[in-house]
N, C-alpha and C positions, 0 to 999 in steps of 0.2 A: 504494500499500500504505499502511496506517495503523499505525505502529509501537505505538500504544497497544492496539489489538485484537490485534496479533501477540504482544505480551509477555504479555497476559492468558491466551491459550490455548496458549503454548508448550509447556506440559507434557502437553497432550491430543493431540498429533499427533507422528508420527515423521518423516515426509518429506511436503513439499507441492511442487506445481508449478504456475508461471504460464506458459501458452502464449500467446504475443503475435504479432500480425501485424508489430509494429514492434520496432526495437531498443530494449532497455530502457534507461531513463535512469540517470543516475550515482545518484541517490537510492534508485531501485529495487534496483540492484546493491550498494549499501551496506547497504540493509535485508535483502537475501538473505544477504549475507556475515555480518551480525550474528546471523542466525538459529542459526549454528553448524553443527556436524556431528551426524549420526547414527551411533552405533555399536551394532549388534545384539550381544546377548549369545551369540545362536546361531550367527551367520555372520560370518566375518571381513570386515574393511574398514571404511571411514570414508566416509560420503556425505553431501553437502551437505543439511541440513534443508529449505532452501527453494531450489529451482532454477527458472531462468527460461530458457526456451526459445522460440525464434521458430519460425514456421511454416517459414521457409527453412531454419533448422538441421535441423529434423526430416526435411524433404524430402532434405536433403544427407546423412542417415543417423545424425545425432547422437541419442543415446537418454538417457532419464532414468537417472540413477544410483541404484540401490537394491540391497540385499543379494540375492545370488543364492540363490534357493531351490531346493535339490536334495533330491529324494526318491529313495531307493534302495529299491525294493520287492522286488527279487529278489536272493537270495543267488547269488553266483557258484559254479558247480561247480568241483571239481578237475579239472584238465586231466590227461587220460590219453593215453598214446601207444599205438599199436597193440600193442607188444610188452607192455604194462602190462594190456591187457584180456584177460579170459578168453574162451574160445571159448563160442559161444552153443549150438552143438549137437554 
């Protein structure tokens, strides 16, 4: 990773990921940590801006950290019990 290009475009991206076959080197981890964290205005949480994951970690179940996007498209109906309902016929 080249820190000069990273700092030039830092304002243009929210979260990035590097997926590697090998374990990251110490300078790679330092650069990823220097990228800081992303905090969305709309979704709670703090997520690393630059994440390095290995194929082995992905196969073991590790996931990319990013804001959970939930869309609720249906309003929930008021719950009624049998004695609250009117007779149909």
